[in-house]
N, C-alpha and C positions, 0 to 999 in steps of 0.2 A: 542813902534813900535802898528800900530792898528793891530790888527789880520782880514783874510780876510774871509768873510762868504763865505764857498764853494757852497753855492747853487747861487751864482753872479755871479763866473769864467767864465762862458761860455756868458755872458750877458756882460761883461767891460774888457776893457783893463786890465792886469797887469803890474805889473813892479816887477823886481826884488828885491825891498826892499819888497812887499807884500808877498815875499814867505818864510816860514820857512825852516831850515837845512831838517828838515823830507819830506818838500813837492821837495826840490828838491831831494832828496834822491830816494824819491817813484818816479821822473818821470826821474831820470837815469834809476832804474832799470826798469821800463816800457818801455824805450827806447830799452834797453838791451833785454830784453824780444822780441819787436816789429822787432829785426833785426837776430834775431834766425833761422838757418835754420830750417825747418821743422821738421827732425827728432831730431835734440837738444831740440825743445822745448818738442816733445812727450817721450822724456828721465827724460826731467826734471818733468812733471806730473806726470808720473810712478813713480820717486825719491820721490818725497813731496809725493804720494798715501803709497808708501811704510814707507818715516817715521812719518808717521799720523798714520798707525796701532798701536794696542795695540801690537802684535807679534812682533814689530820689538827689537829687543835685543836694550840696550843701549848703548853698545860698537858699534853697527854698524851704531848711529844714528849721531855719528861724522865725519865717513866714507862719510855718504848719505851728509851731511852738504857740507864738502870738495865737493864732487864729483859737486853738483850744484854750487859752488863757481866756479870749475876749470871750465864748463861750459860756465858760464857767464861770468867771468874774465881771461880769458885765459892768458892775458897779466900780471898780477899780480900773474903768478905761475912761478915757475924753474927759472932758469939765463939765461939773456941772454942778452950778450955785445954789443948793437948797436951801442954805441958812442951818443954824441951828435948830429951829422947833419942828422942822421937817419929818413925818413919821417914814420910817420902812416903806408904806407903801405911797406914799408921794414922793420918795425917792424914785420909788422903781419907775412909777408914771412918769415922771421927768426924764428918767432915763430911755424908757420907749419912745416916748415923744421926741426925742435928741435923735436916740438912732432911728427912728422913722424918717423926721425931715433929710436926716443927711442920705438914706438909701437912696428916697426920692429925688436927693438932686441928684447924688451920682448919677442916677439912673436918666435925671434930664439930659444932663451934660455929656453923657456919653452918647445918649440916643442923637442929640445936636451935632455932635460927629461924626456920624454913623458908622459907630463902632459896636461889635459884638462884647459882649461879656469875656468871652476868652481873648479876645484882642486886646481889650483896656489890662486885662488881667498880663498878658504879655509883656504889653507898654509900663507896667507898673509893676514889675515882678511879683504878681502874686496869683495864684491858683485862681483860676474861672470859680471855683465852686466858692471862696471868699467874696467875690465880687458880688454873686449870688446874693450870698447870705446878707453881704450888707445892701444893698438894693432892698434888701425884701425887711430889711428893720430888725431883721434876728440879733445883732448887736451892734455896741458903738463904736466906732474904729477907733484906736491908737491913734496917738499923733503922729508917729513912725507911717501908720498905714495912710493916715489923711494924706500927709505929705507926698507920699508914693502915687496914689490916686490924682491928687491935683497935680503934679508933675507933668504924669502920663496924659492929663485932659488938658494942659496948657491954662490952668485955673488956677488963682490962687488960694491957701486951706480958705479965708475968710468967704470963699465964694461955696465951700462946699459946709462951711460952719461958722454960722454969724459969730457963734462965741467965742472964737477964735481971731 
């Protein structure tokens, strides 16, 4: 397969055969960034700055990667049973409802324990900003994140997410 000279892309029509898997992934991620709400884009920029800081502990780096993934690809996080007939809009609606429900539940349980977001984050080993985004329903937490939060709150995962 001939390789495509990247400097000539703007000047000629390209076909799918011209694209490498890396080209497709980069185009997909760029499109995701383009579709992000401004506040989510700002969150990712902030997370990347934290990630690249020499002061960021190794154990926090995994959580930062997970947070970035959850913001960029919320449909890949958590379990939503939508069936085969669900449209993209229906799927997104169910994901938003799940994220909102879990976020409100985390906040209610945290407040019942008289914890701040920072204190819950510290107990769970998660950045406070991640707790804030989850409570705001901005994205749906991964199972690992739910496990950490449930443990920090001394509740079960099912208490936070009835679908688990």
